Steps between C-alpha positions, in 0.01 A plus 500: 500500500737205483872486463663526154570181307850374569716573192706242323878533554695619198784293348771534763795504255352806327413698810739404783868511586657300782779685682742296714785681676816332623780646709733209442593574137841603370463762217804350326336158471228384269194339665367206298124479471337178371364502147135584439487817708453848356715710727718804535793477744640817656802542726645805672704593198183513293323714756789750501512504119125550456441757773835675508519733806140412592617146580578641845133452595523121451615301804819294472538143633146505632170357378375859476668495159183329376340835431737542200303213341179694564660802336593335172199270463245581236227265622178599675549267798804411708547194718809507721636218716832427673751249373428264790123476430328222314155356412297415810217245538157558652367272779368254241846456353427696182770733372405867533501714187621821664506690172138427421388595854691830492346589165157405633556731798614784275217456249225517764418816698603584856273633776718728714218730615274241670613162633321187383493244785511211253832625368529558123146514362634453143637154575308214332216390727514813717300818501417811701339447835177652627550864592772568245418828319385438145658825389847358590470155344673592178820549697817665373784378275749270670858617477682252720460127576700396808552126535614292799739212568509145631793330676721796614299802617609859436626590850737772614816403687373553859191285429720230341715496811220469760271260314495135612728322260482154350823383341617862522237614249153650559257331258142598418255289305196711584294545182210746506281487191417870487571828326405836653532867418718701737278790619572859406716671760656175615871427441635146466843324496544427131730205416669503162547124466149429365357817355296594194403850386353687210800690365282744305305595814771517769841420348681828582422450871664159510842635593677282752725776631874509576598183690789267541860572400604852601177569690432488875199276464377186322190276487268801505485549124160336450369663820593843359341426165186370671457805723549738208275300272217473753496875566484563126234236422288646779539849357423394142209272587667169412496174688748252655412133561680252723468126560510241220716388327754318708857417390749265666776693674781241514755625747543721805767767503737545796320698777829649625592619150145633464519684830810682384319613185169582678590657827481860384178428316347350811586818687404740217168335418349630825526844345461405135164332542335795680636720221327293232184478709477878505600578140251706301578549130373808320194476275716615210697175521295311241761256371725248671809702401359822648407321818842348532679830452280661767574205729874543444474863617318391814757227567780757480313747723358264763738203505818680398565625856502141628809405298687630193409170331146624445629814321690270266194272460274794416745609226510142371118498481513800266776340292289183475204693355729679257639164387147353471380786280815490291502122441125491441467799275358420152827585324710296738262204478529506123876509521502211747280284278747549211786405727326196649773345707596806691655268741441183367361177417823310563 
C-alpha cells in the first residue's frame, strides 16, 4: 500500500484569506492599501460595532486581535502573518511561495499516531520507511500548518537577552528543508507570524486569548491558541504539521519591553503546560466548539486558582465561541454577504 497521490492545490483566491494584524493603527485614520488587492480592513470601531458586547473577547492593542479576522472570514483556509514579515528565499536564492507550501501541508494528511523518520511521507520524493504500519499510512486530515522564520528567530525575552549578539540583533539563516507531523500528546510553541490552518476543521479553536492593553500578560496569545488547538486536534483525530514554509522576519522587538509583557507568562507557563498535558476531553465533545467549551470549564477550575486572570480568560473563551456561532450562522452569513463591506473596502 503506497501513499495517496499528492492533490493539486486549489485556486488560492477562492479558498484562502490572509489575515495581518497591526497594533500600530489609529481607528480614526484610513489605511491606504495599494490598488489590485481584494481586501477588507477592520479597526477597533468595526469590531465593537459588529460584535457589540461580545467584542470584549477580542484583545486590544495586541496582535491577538488577529483572531477577529478568523471569525469573519468565509474562506476554507487562513494564512496569518505579522506586519513585519516578508517573502523569504531558500538557499538557492529562489523566493519561497509560503502560501502554496501551507496549502500543500494542509491538503496532505498528517501522521500523529506513528512517527515517520523521513519526516513528512507525503512530500514529493518521500515515502514511508520500512516498518511503518500499512494500516496507518492513510493518515488523518491536517488542520494546522505551522511555518518557521529566517533572519530574526522567535525568541522570548530572556533568551534574547542571553544570546550572543551581533550588531545587537540575533540572526538565524538556518534553513531545514523538512516538514513533520507533531505527534499526538505532544504540545508545541505555536508562533502566529507564519501560520496556516483549515478554518472549517479547527477555526473555533484558533482563539488568541485576552492579551495586551488592560491585561496582565502579552506575547502568549499564539502560545495559548497553540496549546488549546493541539489538545483539540489530538482529541478529534486531526493533525498538525510544522517546518516549511519559511518567511523573512524583518526586525527584532525590544527584549526589555518583551520581558515586561512576558514575565507573568514565563512564570505561569510552568503550571499551564502541565495542565494542558493532562487535559482529557469527554467523548461527547465531538465538535471543536464543544471541545472548546469543555476546555474553558477546565481552565476556570484548574487554572482559575492561580490568578483571577484565568477566570476572566475562561469567560472570554465562552464568549468567543458564542461570537463564532453567531457570526457564522447561516442567517448571519447571508446577512453579511448582502452587506459586503461590513467594515470596509476603503
